[in-house]
All heavy atoms as TSV, in Angstrom:
chain	resi	resn	atom	element	x	y	z
A	1	MET	N	N	-7.754	-15.834	-15.443
A	1	MET	CA	C	-6.660	-14.986	-15.042
A	1	MET	C	C	-6.619	-13.691	-15.842
A	1	MET	O	O	-5.891	-12.782	-15.464
A	1	MET	CB	C	-5.328	-15.723	-15.205
A	1	MET	CG	C	-5.032	-16.685	-14.105
A	1	MET	SD	S	-4.994	-15.831	-12.550
A	1	MET	CE	C	-4.177	-16.954	-11.540
A	2	ASP	N	N	-7.367	-13.612	-16.918
A	2	ASP	CA	C	-7.328	-12.403	-17.737
A	2	ASP	C	C	-7.695	-11.149	-16.952
A	2	ASP	O	O	-7.112	-10.096	-17.169
A	2	ASP	CB	C	-8.267	-12.531	-18.944
A	2	ASP	CG	C	-7.696	-13.475	-19.987
A	2	ASP	OD1	O	-6.461	-13.665	-20.003
A	2	ASP	OD2	O	-8.479	-14.017	-20.772
A	3	ARG	N	N	-8.639	-11.249	-16.034
A	3	ARG	CA	C	-9.044	-10.056	-15.295
A	3	ARG	C	C	-7.919	-9.539	-14.399
A	3	ARG	O	O	-7.844	-8.349	-14.118
A	3	ARG	CB	C	-10.303	-10.312	-14.487
A	3	ARG	CG	C	-10.146	-11.329	-13.403
A	3	ARG	CD	C	-11.441	-11.544	-12.659
A	3	ARG	NE	N	-11.282	-12.676	-11.777
A	3	ARG	CZ	C	-12.256	-13.392	-11.307
A	3	ARG	NH1	N	-13.488	-13.091	-11.626
A	3	ARG	NH2	N	-12.030	-14.394	-10.517
A	4	PHE	N	N	-7.008	-10.412	-13.991
A	4	PHE	CA	C	-5.898	-9.971	-13.161
A	4	PHE	C	C	-4.847	-9.208	-13.966
A	4	PHE	O	O	-4.112	-8.398	-13.420
A	4	PHE	CB	C	-5.254	-11.160	-12.435
A	4	PHE	CG	C	-6.165	-11.765	-11.416
A	4	PHE	CD1	C	-6.815	-12.963	-11.670
A	4	PHE	CD2	C	-6.397	-11.134	-10.213
A	4	PHE	CE1	C	-7.669	-13.517	-10.731
A	4	PHE	CE2	C	-7.250	-11.673	-9.264
A	4	PHE	CZ	C	-7.895	-12.870	-9.536
A	5	ARG	N	N	-4.779	-9.444	-15.265
A	5	ARG	CA	C	-3.842	-8.720	-16.119
A	5	ARG	C	C	-4.169	-7.227	-16.168
A	5	ARG	O	O	-3.308	-6.406	-16.446
A	5	ARG	CB	C	-3.836	-9.311	-17.522
A	5	ARG	CG	C	-3.133	-10.638	-17.586
A	5	ARG	CD	C	-3.150	-11.229	-19.000
A	5	ARG	NE	N	-2.423	-12.469	-19.079
A	5	ARG	CZ	C	-2.847	-13.640	-18.609
A	5	ARG	NH1	N	-3.987	-13.728	-18.005
A	5	ARG	NH2	N	-2.122	-14.721	-18.729
A	6	ALA	N	N	-5.404	-6.871	-15.886
A	6	ALA	CA	C	-5.833	-5.475	-15.915
A	6	ALA	C	C	-5.448	-4.718	-14.647
A	6	ALA	O	O	-5.559	-3.497	-14.600
A	6	ALA	CB	C	-7.343	-5.397	-16.119
A	7	ILE	N	N	-4.977	-5.408	-13.647
A	7	ILE	CA	C	-4.584	-4.755	-12.389
A	7	ILE	C	C	-3.174	-4.194	-12.572
A	7	ILE	O	O	-2.197	-4.939	-12.644
A	7	ILE	CB	C	-4.636	-5.733	-11.202
A	7	ILE	CG1	C	-6.064	-6.259	-11.023
A	7	ILE	CG2	C	-4.123	-5.068	-9.930
A	7	ILE	CD1	C	-6.201	-7.363	-10.007
A	8	SER	N	N	-3.084	-2.877	-12.634
A	8	SER	CA	C	-1.792	-2.259	-12.919
A	8	SER	C	C	-1.141	-1.619	-11.696
A	8	SER	O	O	-0.024	-1.125	-11.790
A	8	SER	CB	C	-1.958	-1.212	-14.024
A	8	SER	OG	O	-2.870	-0.218	-13.612
A	9	VAL	N	N	-1.825	-1.612	-10.581
A	9	VAL	CA	C	-1.233	-1.044	-9.366
A	9	VAL	C	C	-0.257	-2.047	-8.760
A	9	VAL	O	O	-0.400	-3.255	-8.958
A	9	VAL	CB	C	-2.319	-0.658	-8.324
A	9	VAL	CG1	C	-3.217	0.429	-8.861
A	9	VAL	CG2	C	-3.109	-1.863	-7.888
A	10	PRO	N	N	0.735	-1.565	-8.021
A	10	PRO	CA	C	1.663	-2.492	-7.377
A	10	PRO	C	C	0.929	-3.432	-6.423
A	10	PRO	O	O	0.020	-3.026	-5.709
A	10	PRO	CB	C	2.595	-1.560	-6.591
A	10	PRO	CG	C	2.504	-0.252	-7.314
A	10	PRO	CD	C	1.088	-0.170	-7.802
A	11	ALA	N	N	1.329	-4.690	-6.453
A	11	ALA	CA	C	0.703	-5.696	-5.593
A	11	ALA	C	C	1.784	-6.576	-4.989
A	11	ALA	O	O	2.739	-6.955	-5.672
A	11	ALA	CB	C	-0.270	-6.546	-6.394
A	12	LEU	N	N	1.632	-6.881	-3.728
A	12	LEU	CA	C	2.544	-7.786	-3.041
A	12	LEU	C	C	1.796	-9.088	-2.801
A	12	LEU	O	O	0.813	-9.127	-2.065
A	12	LEU	CB	C	3.004	-7.173	-1.711
A	12	LEU	CG	C	3.950	-8.001	-0.864
A	12	LEU	CD1	C	5.229	-8.350	-1.632
A	12	LEU	CD2	C	4.282	-7.257	0.423
A	13	VAL	N	N	2.255	-10.147	-3.437
A	13	VAL	CA	C	1.647	-11.469	-3.312
A	13	VAL	C	C	2.577	-12.306	-2.437
A	13	VAL	O	O	3.765	-12.401	-2.714
A	13	VAL	CB	C	1.474	-12.129	-4.697
A	13	VAL	CG1	C	0.856	-13.506	-4.564
A	13	VAL	CG2	C	0.660	-11.245	-5.627
A	14	MET	N	N	2.037	-12.870	-1.368
A	14	MET	CA	C	2.869	-13.612	-0.432
A	14	MET	C	C	2.293	-14.994	-0.147
A	14	MET	O	O	1.085	-15.189	-0.219
A	14	MET	CB	C	2.964	-12.852	0.897
A	14	MET	CG	C	3.628	-11.515	0.787
A	14	MET	SD	S	3.656	-10.645	2.353
A	14	MET	CE	C	1.989	-10.015	2.415
A	15	ASP	N	N	3.194	-15.902	0.175
A	15	ASP	CA	C	2.787	-17.194	0.716
A	15	ASP	C	C	3.872	-17.640	1.679
A	15	ASP	O	O	4.972	-17.089	1.686
A	15	ASP	CB	C	2.517	-18.222	-0.391
A	15	ASP	CG	C	3.774	-18.705	-1.066
A	15	ASP	OD1	O	4.392	-17.939	-1.822
A	15	ASP	OD2	O	4.138	-19.875	-0.839
A	16	GLY	N	N	3.536	-18.611	2.516
A	16	GLY	CA	C	4.484	-19.085	3.513
A	16	GLY	C	C	5.073	-20.427	3.139
A	16	GLY	O	O	4.365	-21.309	2.662
A	17	SER	N	N	6.374	-20.570	3.371
A	17	SER	CA	C	7.036	-21.826	3.017
A	17	SER	C	C	6.515	-23.011	3.828
A	17	SER	O	O	6.520	-24.140	3.351
A	17	SER	CB	C	8.557	-21.697	3.190
A	17	SER	OG	O	8.898	-21.515	4.552
A	18	ALA	N	N	6.026	-22.759	5.031
A	18	ALA	CA	C	5.510	-23.844	5.867
A	18	ALA	C	C	4.156	-24.362	5.376
A	18	ALA	O	O	3.721	-25.434	5.793
A	18	ALA	CB	C	5.406	-23.392	7.326
A	19	SER	N	N	3.518	-23.634	4.509
A	19	SER	CA	C	2.224	-24.070	3.972
A	19	SER	C	C	2.376	-24.952	2.747
A	19	SER	O	O	1.418	-25.593	2.321
A	19	SER	CB	C	1.378	-22.853	3.581
A	19	SER	OG	O	1.032	-22.101	4.713
A	20	LEU	N	N	3.565	-24.983	2.174
A	20	LEU	CA	C	3.761	-25.675	0.902
A	20	LEU	C	C	3.398	-27.156	0.960
A	20	LEU	O	O	2.747	-27.670	0.054
A	20	LEU	CB	C	5.207	-25.495	0.434
A	20	LEU	CG	C	5.527	-25.946	-0.984
A	20	LEU	CD1	C	4.600	-25.266	-1.989
A	20	LEU	CD2	C	6.969	-25.648	-1.314
A	21	GLU	N	N	3.771	-27.834	2.032
A	21	GLU	CA	C	3.502	-29.269	2.131
A	21	GLU	C	C	2.006	-29.569	2.242
A	21	GLU	O	O	1.499	-30.478	1.601
A	21	GLU	CB	C	4.230	-29.856	3.336
A	21	GLU	CG	C	4.036	-31.354	3.471
A	21	GLU	CD	C	4.775	-31.926	4.671
A	21	GLU	OE1	O	5.744	-31.310	5.142
A	21	GLU	OE2	O	4.352	-32.995	5.133
A	22	HIS	N	N	1.294	-28.797	3.050
A	22	HIS	CA	C	-0.118	-29.078	3.308
A	22	HIS	C	C	-1.067	-28.363	2.351
A	22	HIS	O	O	-2.192	-28.808	2.148
A	22	HIS	CB	C	-0.473	-28.702	4.753
A	22	HIS	CG	C	0.339	-29.450	5.752
A	22	HIS	ND1	N	0.179	-30.794	5.993
A	22	HIS	CD2	C	1.361	-29.049	6.546
A	22	HIS	CE1	C	1.054	-31.188	6.897
A	22	HIS	NE2	N	1.778	-30.146	7.256
A	23	MET	N	N	-0.617	-27.241	1.823
A	23	MET	CA	C	-1.467	-26.464	0.911
A	23	MET	C	C	-0.660	-26.006	-0.312
A	23	MET	O	O	-0.420	-24.814	-0.501
A	23	MET	CB	C	-2.045	-25.243	1.640
A	23	MET	CG	C	-2.983	-25.602	2.777
A	23	MET	SD	S	-3.742	-24.141	3.551
A	23	MET	CE	C	-2.396	-23.518	4.547
A	24	PRO	N	N	-0.218	-26.938	-1.153
A	24	PRO	CA	C	0.622	-26.564	-2.298
A	24	PRO	C	C	-0.074	-25.614	-3.278
A	24	PRO	O	O	0.583	-24.871	-3.997
A	24	PRO	CB	C	0.962	-27.901	-2.960
A	24	PRO	CG	C	-0.078	-28.849	-2.472
A	24	PRO	CD	C	-0.486	-28.361	-1.111
A	25	PHE	N	N	-1.398	-25.608	-3.254
A	25	PHE	CA	C	-2.133	-24.710	-4.146
A	25	PHE	C	C	-1.867	-23.242	-3.820
A	25	PHE	O	O	-2.004	-22.375	-4.685
A	25	PHE	CB	C	-3.642	-24.993	-4.086
A	25	PHE	CG	C	-4.267	-24.687	-2.752
A	25	PHE	CD1	C	-4.783	-23.423	-2.488
A	25	PHE	CD2	C	-4.327	-25.654	-1.758
A	25	PHE	CE1	C	-5.348	-23.137	-1.253
A	25	PHE	CE2	C	-4.897	-25.375	-0.523
A	25	PHE	CZ	C	-5.402	-24.109	-0.268
A	26	MET	N	N	-1.452	-22.957	-2.575
A	26	MET	CA	C	-1.179	-21.566	-2.198
A	26	MET	C	C	0.007	-21.026	-2.998
A	26	MET	O	O	-0.031	-19.908	-3.503
A	26	MET	CB	C	-0.901	-21.457	-0.696
A	26	MET	CG	C	-2.069	-21.852	0.175
A	26	MET	SD	S	-3.423	-20.687	0.122
A	26	MET	CE	C	-2.866	-19.520	1.337
A	27	ARG	N	N	1.075	-21.798	-3.145
A	27	ARG	CA	C	2.235	-21.360	-3.921
A	27	ARG	C	C	1.875	-21.246	-5.395
A	27	ARG	O	O	2.250	-20.283	-6.055
A	27	ARG	CB	C	3.399	-22.336	-3.712
A	27	ARG	CG	C	4.657	-22.083	-4.540
A	27	ARG	CD	C	5.455	-20.856	-4.113
A	27	ARG	NE	N	5.698	-20.792	-2.701
A	27	ARG	CZ	C	6.708	-21.372	-2.047
A	27	ARG	NH1	N	7.604	-22.087	-2.711
A	27	ARG	NH2	N	6.838	-21.237	-0.739
A	28	ALA	N	N	1.157	-22.241	-5.895
A	28	ALA	CA	C	0.765	-22.204	-7.300
A	28	ALA	C	C	-0.109	-20.991	-7.592
A	28	ALA	O	O	0.047	-20.333	-8.620
A	28	ALA	CB	C	0.029	-23.495	-7.672
A	29	THR	N	N	-1.012	-20.674	-6.680
A	29	THR	CA	C	-1.881	-19.510	-6.851
A	29	THR	C	C	-1.078	-18.220	-6.778
A	29	THR	O	O	-1.262	-17.303	-7.588
A	29	THR	CB	C	-2.995	-19.506	-5.791
A	29	THR	OG1	O	-3.743	-20.718	-5.914
A	29	THR	CG2	C	-3.921	-18.315	-5.963
A	30	ALA	N	N	-0.155	-18.142	-5.828
A	30	ALA	CA	C	0.694	-16.955	-5.698
A	30	ALA	C	C	1.524	-16.753	-6.962
A	30	ALA	O	O	1.644	-15.633	-7.465
A	30	ALA	CB	C	1.586	-17.075	-4.472
A	31	ASP	N	N	2.089	-17.827	-7.494
A	31	ASP	CA	C	2.868	-17.735	-8.730
A	31	ASP	C	C	2.007	-17.276	-9.899
A	31	ASP	O	O	2.403	-16.400	-10.673
A	31	ASP	CB	C	3.510	-19.081	-9.070
A	31	ASP	CG	C	4.698	-19.420	-8.184
A	31	ASP	OD1	O	5.303	-18.495	-7.600
A	31	ASP	OD2	O	5.023	-20.617	-8.087
A	32	ALA	N	N	0.822	-17.850	-10.016
A	32	ALA	CA	C	-0.070	-17.483	-11.122
A	32	ALA	C	C	-0.487	-16.018	-11.039
A	32	ALA	O	O	-0.494	-15.311	-12.051
A	32	ALA	CB	C	-1.301	-18.394	-11.125
A	33	LEU	N	N	-0.836	-15.569	-9.850
A	33	LEU	CA	C	-1.231	-14.167	-9.679
A	33	LEU	C	C	-0.072	-13.229	-9.993
A	33	LEU	O	O	-0.239	-12.200	-10.650
A	33	LEU	CB	C	-1.724	-13.915	-8.256
A	33	LEU	CG	C	-3.106	-14.460	-7.925
A	33	LEU	CD1	C	-3.368	-14.344	-6.426
A	33	LEU	CD2	C	-4.169	-13.726	-8.718
A	34	THR	N	N	1.113	-13.584	-9.514
A	34	THR	CA	C	2.283	-12.741	-9.752
A	34	THR	C	C	2.583	-12.620	-11.238
A	34	THR	O	O	2.917	-11.536	-11.723
A	34	THR	CB	C	3.508	-13.313	-9.007
A	34	THR	OG1	O	3.199	-13.399	-7.620
A	34	THR	CG2	C	4.719	-12.436	-9.197
A	35	HIS	N	N	2.453	-13.707	-11.957
A	35	HIS	CA	C	2.709	-13.668	-13.398
A	35	HIS	C	C	1.598	-12.957	-14.162
A	35	HIS	O	O	1.853	-12.366	-15.207
A	35	HIS	CB	C	2.922	-15.083	-13.934
A	35	HIS	CG	C	4.253	-15.641	-13.544
A	35	HIS	ND1	N	4.422	-16.436	-12.439
A	35	HIS	CD2	C	5.483	-15.468	-14.071
A	35	HIS	CE1	C	5.696	-16.748	-12.324
A	35	HIS	NE2	N	6.366	-16.173	-13.293
A	36	ALA	N	N	0.394	-12.999	-13.657
A	36	ALA	CA	C	-0.731	-12.365	-14.357
A	36	ALA	C	C	-0.764	-10.853	-14.166
A	36	ALA	O	O	-1.111	-10.122	-15.089
A	36	ALA	CB	C	-2.054	-12.968	-13.885
A	37	MET	N	N	-0.400	-10.387	-12.977
A	37	MET	CA	C	-0.475	-8.942	-12.695
A	37	MET	C	C	0.861	-8.287	-13.054
A	37	MET	O	O	1.905	-8.664	-12.522
A	37	MET	CB	C	-0.817	-8.705	-11.228
A	37	MET	CG	C	-2.199	-9.200	-10.850
A	37	MET	SD	S	-2.717	-8.772	-9.172
A	37	MET	CE	C	-1.591	-9.710	-8.166
A	38	PRO	N	N	0.826	-7.298	-13.939
A	38	PRO	CA	C	2.067	-6.700	-14.427
A	38	PRO	C	C	2.935	-6.039	-13.355
A	38	PRO	O	O	4.152	-5.990	-13.496
A	38	PRO	CB	C	1.608	-5.668	-15.454
A	38	PRO	CG	C	0.137	-5.624	-15.406
A	38	PRO	CD	C	-0.355	-6.733	-14.555
A	39	ALA	N	N	2.360	-5.545	-12.295
A	39	ALA	CA	C	3.144	-4.840	-11.272
A	39	ALA	C	C	3.214	-5.625	-9.960
A	39	ALA	O	O	3.409	-5.051	-8.901
A	39	ALA	CB	C	2.551	-3.454	-11.027
A	40	ALA	N	N	3.085	-6.943	-10.057
A	40	ALA	CA	C	3.086	-7.770	-8.843
A	40	ALA	C	C	4.483	-8.244	-8.490
A	40	ALA	O	O	5.334	-8.448	-9.354
A	40	ALA	CB	C	2.169	-8.970	-9.023
A	41	ARG	N	N	4.679	-8.419	-7.209
A	41	ARG	CA	C	5.929	-8.950	-6.659
A	41	ARG	C	C	5.554	-10.103	-5.727
A	41	ARG	O	O	4.637	-9.979	-4.922
A	41	ARG	CB	C	6.620	-7.830	-5.885
A	41	ARG	CG	C	7.834	-8.243	-5.098
A	41	ARG	CD	C	8.447	-7.012	-4.464
A	41	ARG	NE	N	8.815	-7.288	-3.083
A	41	ARG	CZ	C	9.191	-6.377	-2.228
A	41	ARG	NH1	N	9.202	-5.101	-2.577
A	41	ARG	NH2	N	9.529	-6.708	-1.018
A	42	HIS	N	N	6.263	-11.220	-5.843
A	42	HIS	CA	C	5.981	-12.396	-5.020
A	42	HIS	C	C	7.074	-12.565	-3.974
A	42	HIS	O	O	8.259	-12.533	-4.283
A	42	HIS	CB	C	5.907	-13.643	-5.900
A	42	HIS	CG	C	5.620	-14.896	-5.143
A	42	HIS	ND1	N	6.041	-16.122	-5.573
A	42	HIS	CD2	C	4.947	-15.132	-3.989
A	42	HIS	CE1	C	5.651	-17.058	-4.715
A	42	HIS	NE2	N	4.990	-16.469	-3.752
A	43	GLU	N	N	6.665	-12.743	-2.741
A	43	GLU	CA	C	7.597	-13.000	-1.643
A	43	GLU	C	C	7.138	-14.248	-0.896
A	43	GLU	O	O	5.949	-14.440	-0.674
A	43	GLU	CB	C	7.619	-11.826	-0.660
A	43	GLU	CG	C	8.189	-10.553	-1.238
A	43	GLU	CD	C	9.691	-10.591	-1.452
A	43	GLU	OE1	O	10.367	-11.469	-0.885
A	43	GLU	OE2	O	10.190	-9.728	-2.188
A	44	VAL	N	N	8.090	-15.074	-0.532
A	44	VAL	CA	C	7.824	-16.263	0.276
A	44	VAL	C	C	8.265	-15.957	1.702
A	44	VAL	O	O	9.403	-15.561	1.937
A	44	VAL	CB	C	8.569	-17.494	-0.264
A	44	VAL	CG1	C	8.354	-18.696	0.648
A	44	VAL	CG2	C	8.124	-17.806	-1.687
A	45	LEU	N	N	7.360	-16.121	2.633
A	45	LEU	CA	C	7.668	-15.914	4.046
A	45	LEU	C	C	8.220	-17.226	4.594
A	45	LEU	O	O	7.475	-18.176	4.838
A	45	LEU	CB	C	6.416	-15.488	4.813
A	45	LEU	CG	C	5.884	-14.114	4.408
A	45	LEU	CD1	C	4.419	-13.985	4.763
A	45	LEU	CD2	C	6.695	-13.038	5.087
A	46	GLU	N	N	9.538	-17.283	4.734
A	46	GLU	CA	C	10.209	-18.507	5.169
A	46	GLU	C	C	9.746	-18.930	6.559
A	46	GLU	O	O	9.674	-18.111	7.476
A	46	GLU	CB	C	11.719	-18.332	5.139
A	46	GLU	CG	C	12.291	-18.173	3.752
A	46	GLU	CD	C	12.001	-19.344	2.828
A	46	GLU	OE1	O	11.955	-20.505	3.297
A	46	GLU	OE2	O	11.809	-19.094	1.633
A	47	GLY	N	N	9.395	-20.207	6.672
A	47	GLY	CA	C	9.000	-20.773	7.951
A	47	GLY	C	C	7.597	-20.400	8.413
A	47	GLY	O	O	7.201	-20.767	9.513
A	48	GLN	N	N	6.866	-19.687	7.571
A	48	GLN	CA	C	5.539	-19.214	7.961
A	48	GLN	C	C	4.448	-20.038	7.280
A	48	GLN	O	O	4.606	-20.494	6.155
A	48	GLN	CB	C	5.361	-17.739	7.604
A	48	GLN	CG	C	6.334	-16.834	8.291
A	48	GLN	CD	C	6.189	-16.870	9.791
A	48	GLN	OE1	O	5.112	-16.651	10.332
A	48	GLN	NE2	N	7.276	-17.160	10.485
A	49	SER	N	N	3.335	-20.165	7.976
A	49	SER	CA	C	2.159	-20.829	7.418
A	49	SER	C	C	1.121	-19.751	7.125
A	49	SER	O	O	1.450	-18.565	7.055
A	49	SER	CB	C	1.610	-21.851	8.413
A	49	SER	OG	O	1.109	-21.181	9.559
A	50	HIS	N	N	-0.117	-20.170	7.008
A	50	HIS	CA	C	-1.201	-19.212	6.740
A	50	HIS	C	C	-1.404	-18.266	7.925
A	50	HIS	O	O	-1.917	-17.176	7.769
A	50	HIS	CB	C	-2.490	-19.975	6.419
A	50	HIS	CG	C	-3.522	-19.144	5.745
A	50	HIS	ND1	N	-3.359	-18.663	4.475
A	50	HIS	CD2	C	-4.724	-18.704	6.178
A	50	HIS	CE1	C	-4.428	-17.949	4.149
A	50	HIS	NE2	N	-5.264	-17.961	5.160
A	51	GLU	N	N	-0.988	-18.694	9.098
A	51	GLU	CA	C	-1.053	-17.850	10.300
A	51	GLU	C	C	0.318	-17.207	10.493
A	51	GLU	O	O	1.172	-17.695	11.211
A	51	GLU	CB	C	-1.447	-18.689	11.509
A	51	GLU	CG	C	-2.840	-19.272	11.367
A	51	GLU	CD	C	-3.205	-20.196	12.503
A	51	GLU	OE1	O	-2.470	-20.260	13.511
A	51	GLU	OE2	O	-4.223	-20.878	12.376
A	52	VAL	N	N	0.524	-16.080	9.836
A	52	VAL	CA	C	1.831	-15.436	9.761
A	52	VAL	C	C	2.161	-14.672	11.041
A	52	VAL	O	O	1.325	-13.940	11.568
A	52	VAL	CB	C	1.871	-14.471	8.559
A	52	VAL	CG1	C	3.208	-13.776	8.454
A	52	VAL	CG2	C	1.546	-15.207	7.277
A	53	ASP	N	N	3.393	-14.825	11.480
A	53	ASP	CA	C	3.912	-14.056	12.614
A	53	ASP	C	C	4.143	-12.620	12.140
A	53	ASP	O	O	4.766	-12.390	11.100
A	53	ASP	CB	C	5.221	-14.680	13.083
A	53	ASP	CG	C	5.813	-14.004	14.307
A	53	ASP	OD1	O	5.475	-12.848	14.600
A	53	ASP	OD2	O	6.642	-14.654	14.966
A	54	THR	N	N	3.660	-11.658	12.881
A	54	THR	CA	C	3.797	-10.251	12.479
A	54	THR	C	C	5.257	-9.837	12.347
A	54	THR	O	O	5.574	-8.970	11.536
A	54	THR	CB	C	3.078	-9.314	13.472
A	54	THR	OG1	O	3.589	-9.542	14.787
A	54	THR	CG2	C	1.588	-9.545	13.451
A	55	GLU	N	N	6.140	-10.468	13.089
A	55	GLU	CA	C	7.559	-10.127	12.992
A	55	GLU	C	C	8.165	-10.588	11.673
A	55	GLU	O	O	9.166	-10.042	11.227
A	55	GLU	CB	C	8.323	-10.689	14.183
A	55	GLU	CG	C	7.857	-10.027	15.465
A	55	GLU	CD	C	8.901	-10.026	16.553
A	55	GLU	OE1	O	10.065	-10.359	16.286
A	55	GLU	OE2	O	8.520	-9.670	17.675
A	56	ALA	N	N	7.580	-11.579	11.045
A	56	ALA	CA	C	8.026	-12.020	9.719
A	56	ALA	C	C	7.369	-11.178	8.628
A	56	ALA	O	O	7.967	-10.918	7.592
A	56	ALA	CB	C	7.682	-13.495	9.519
A	57	LEU	N	N	6.155	-10.752	8.871
A	57	LEU	CA	C	5.381	-10.005	7.879
A	57	LEU	C	C	5.773	-8.531	7.802
A	57	LEU	O	O	5.904	-7.968	6.708
A	57	LEU	CB	C	3.888	-10.125	8.211
A	57	LEU	CG	C	2.903	-9.435	7.287
A	57	LEU	CD1	C	3.000	-9.994	5.882
A	57	LEU	CD2	C	1.499	-9.601	7.838
A	58	ALA	N	N	5.981	-7.900	8.928
A	58	ALA	CA	C	6.215	-6.456	8.979
A	58	ALA	C	C	7.364	-5.981	8.096
A	58	ALA	O	O	7.200	-5.008	7.354
A	58	ALA	CB	C	6.404	-6.000	10.420
A	59	PRO	N	N	8.532	-6.622	8.111
A	59	PRO	CA	C	9.623	-6.129	7.267
A	59	PRO	C	C	9.289	-6.129	5.773
A	59	PRO	O	O	9.671	-5.213	5.047
A	59	PRO	CB	C	10.787	-7.075	7.566
A	59	PRO	CG	C	10.477	-7.663	8.892
A	59	PRO	CD	C	8.973	-7.728	8.967
A	60	LEU	N	N	8.577	-7.156	5.322
A	60	LEU	CA	C	8.193	-7.199	3.910
A	60	LEU	C	C	7.216	-6.086	3.564
A	60	LEU	O	O	7.331	-5.443	2.518
A	60	LEU	CB	C	7.557	-8.555	3.569
A	60	LEU	CG	C	8.506	-9.707	3.410
A	60	LEU	CD1	C	7.734	-10.997	3.194
A	60	LEU	CD2	C	9.449	-9.467	2.262
A	61	LEU	N	N	6.252	-5.854	4.437
A	61	LEU	CA	C	5.290	-4.782	4.193
A	61	LEU	C	C	5.968	-3.422	4.210
A	61	LEU	O	O	5.698	-2.573	3.347
A	61	LEU	CB	C	4.162	-4.828	5.226
A	61	LEU	CG	C	3.230	-6.027	5.142
A	61	LEU	CD1	C	2.227	-5.998	6.290
A	61	LEU	CD2	C	2.517	-6.083	3.802
A	62	LEU	N	N	6.857	-3.201	5.165
A	62	LEU	CA	C	7.574	-1.930	5.238
A	62	LEU	C	C	8.399	-1.694	3.976
A	62	LEU	O	O	8.389	-0.599	3.404
A	62	LEU	CB	C	8.476	-1.890	6.470
A	62	LEU	CG	C	7.753	-1.743	7.801
A	62	LEU	CD1	C	8.733	-1.928	8.955
A	62	LEU	CD2	C	7.061	-0.393	7.899
A	63	ASP	N	N	9.098	-2.716	3.516
A	63	ASP	CA	C	9.908	-2.602	2.305
A	63	ASP	C	C	9.035	-2.306	1.085
A	63	ASP	O	O	9.346	-1.434	0.276
A	63	ASP	CB	C	10.708	-3.887	2.089
A	63	ASP	CG	C	11.548	-3.838	0.842
A	63	ASP	OD1	O	12.448	-2.980	0.774
A	63	ASP	OD2	O	11.302	-4.654	-0.069
A	64	PHE	N	N	7.939	-3.038	0.966
A	64	PHE	CA	C	7.036	-2.858	-0.169
A	64	PHE	C	C	6.464	-1.443	-0.190
A	64	PHE	O	O	6.538	-0.743	-1.203
A	64	PHE	CB	C	5.905	-3.891	-0.103
A	64	PHE	CG	C	4.893	-3.755	-1.203
A	64	PHE	CD1	C	5.186	-4.179	-2.485
A	64	PHE	CD2	C	3.639	-3.222	-0.946
A	64	PHE	CE1	C	4.251	-4.068	-3.498
A	64	PHE	CE2	C	2.700	-3.102	-1.949
A	64	PHE	CZ	C	3.008	-3.529	-3.234
A	65	PHE	N	N	5.897	-1.003	0.925
A	65	PHE	CA	C	5.275	0.317	0.962
A	65	PHE	C	C	6.306	1.437	0.873
A	65	PHE	O	O	6.059	2.456	0.233
A	65	PHE	CB	C	4.381	0.470	2.187
A	65	PHE	CG	C	3.126	-0.335	2.087
A	65	PHE	CD1	C	2.864	-1.351	3.000
A	65	PHE	CD2	C	2.207	-0.114	1.079
A	65	PHE	CE1	C	1.704	-2.111	2.905
A	65	PHE	CE2	C	1.054	-0.865	0.965
A	65	PHE	CZ	C	0.796	-1.868	1.881
A	66	ALA	N	N	7.461	1.273	1.491
A	66	ALA	CA	C	8.497	2.305	1.420
A	66	ALA	C	C	8.952	2.511	-0.021
A	66	ALA	O	O	9.145	3.645	-0.460
A	66	ALA	CB	C	9.681	1.933	2.308
A	67	GLY	N	N	9.108	1.436	-0.748
A	67	GLY	CA	C	9.506	1.535	-2.153
A	67	GLY	C	C	8.483	2.258	-3.002
A	67	GLY	O	O	8.826	3.049	-3.879
A	68	HIS	N	N	7.222	2.030	-2.728
A	68	HIS	CA	C	6.177	2.659	-3.532
A	68	HIS	C	C	5.914	4.095	-3.106
A	68	HIS	O	O	5.545	4.923	-3.929
A	68	HIS	CB	C	4.915	1.798	-3.536
A	68	HIS	CG	C	5.161	0.524	-4.276
A	68	HIS	ND1	N	5.348	0.478	-5.632
A	68	HIS	CD2	C	5.338	-0.746	-3.838
A	68	HIS	CE1	C	5.608	-0.750	-6.001
A	68	HIS	NE2	N	5.604	-1.518	-4.929
A	69	ILE	N	N	6.139	4.398	-1.859
A	69	ILE	CA	C	6.002	5.790	-1.411
A	69	ILE	C	C	7.137	6.606	-2.021
A	69	ILE	O	O	6.917	7.709	-2.521
A	69	ILE	CB	C	5.996	5.874	0.127
A	69	ILE	CG1	C	4.684	5.291	0.674
A	69	ILE	CG2	C	6.190	7.312	0.608
A	69	ILE	CD1	C	4.657	5.092	2.167
A	70	ALA	N	N	8.357	6.063	-2.018
A	70	ALA	CA	C	9.495	6.764	-2.608
A	70	ALA	C	C	9.280	6.980	-4.104
A	70	ALA	O	O	9.562	8.055	-4.630
A	70	ALA	CB	C	10.785	5.975	-2.362
A	71	SER	N	N	8.743	5.977	-4.790
A	71	SER	CA	C	8.473	6.109	-6.230
A	71	SER	C	C	7.419	7.184	-6.497
A	71	SER	O	O	7.528	7.949	-7.430
A	71	SER	CB	C	7.981	4.773	-6.804
A	71	SER	OG	O	8.992	3.818	-6.719
A	72	ALA	N	N	6.392	7.228	-5.668
A	72	ALA	CA	C	5.335	8.219	-5.840
A	72	ALA	C	C	5.874	9.631	-5.650
A	72	ALA	O	O	5.501	10.553	-6.373
A	72	ALA	CB	C	4.188	7.946	-4.861
A	73	HIS	N	N	6.757	9.810	-4.682
A	73	HIS	CA	C	7.336	11.133	-4.440
A	73	HIS	C	C	8.263	11.539	-5.588
A	73	HIS	O	O	8.334	12.711	-5.943
A	73	HIS	CB	C	8.091	11.168	-3.112
A	73	HIS	CG	C	7.178	11.216	-1.930
A	73	HIS	ND1	N	6.360	12.286	-1.654
A	73	HIS	CD2	C	6.932	10.301	-0.954
A	73	HIS	CE1	C	5.663	12.052	-0.562
A	73	HIS	NE2	N	5.979	10.841	-0.118
A	74	ALA	N	N	8.967	10.585	-6.165
A	74	ALA	CA	C	9.864	10.883	-7.267
A	74	ALA	C	C	9.098	11.309	-8.514
A	74	ALA	O	O	9.532	12.185	-9.248
A	74	ALA	CB	C	10.735	9.659	-7.588
A	75	VAL	N	N	7.924	10.738	-8.718
A	75	VAL	CA	C	7.091	11.051	-9.872
A	75	VAL	C	C	6.341	12.356	-9.639
A	75	VAL	O	O	6.210	13.194	-10.522
A	75	VAL	CB	C	6.084	9.911	-10.173
A	75	VAL	CG1	C	5.096	10.316	-11.239
A	75	VAL	CG2	C	6.840	8.657	-10.564
A	76	GLY	N	N	5.822	12.523	-8.427
A	76	GLY	CA	C	4.953	13.658	-8.114
A	76	GLY	C	C	5.736	14.862	-7.811
A	76	GLY	O	O	5.577	15.976	-8.022
């Protein structure tokens, strides 16, 4: 995990709550990555599995990118 600590760019780490029962390693991996990367944010897509519905995914992506675009404009 040490190599992930060097990633300083914003990162959105996601997993789906519907995958937890069949693939618990996905949540554990998402948690580990989020804790290792200093600028990472973890979101759980409620009711979603590895095959994510775009209607569940789009709002999270829009929020994530909008926040970082606004931050970039404030700095620049």
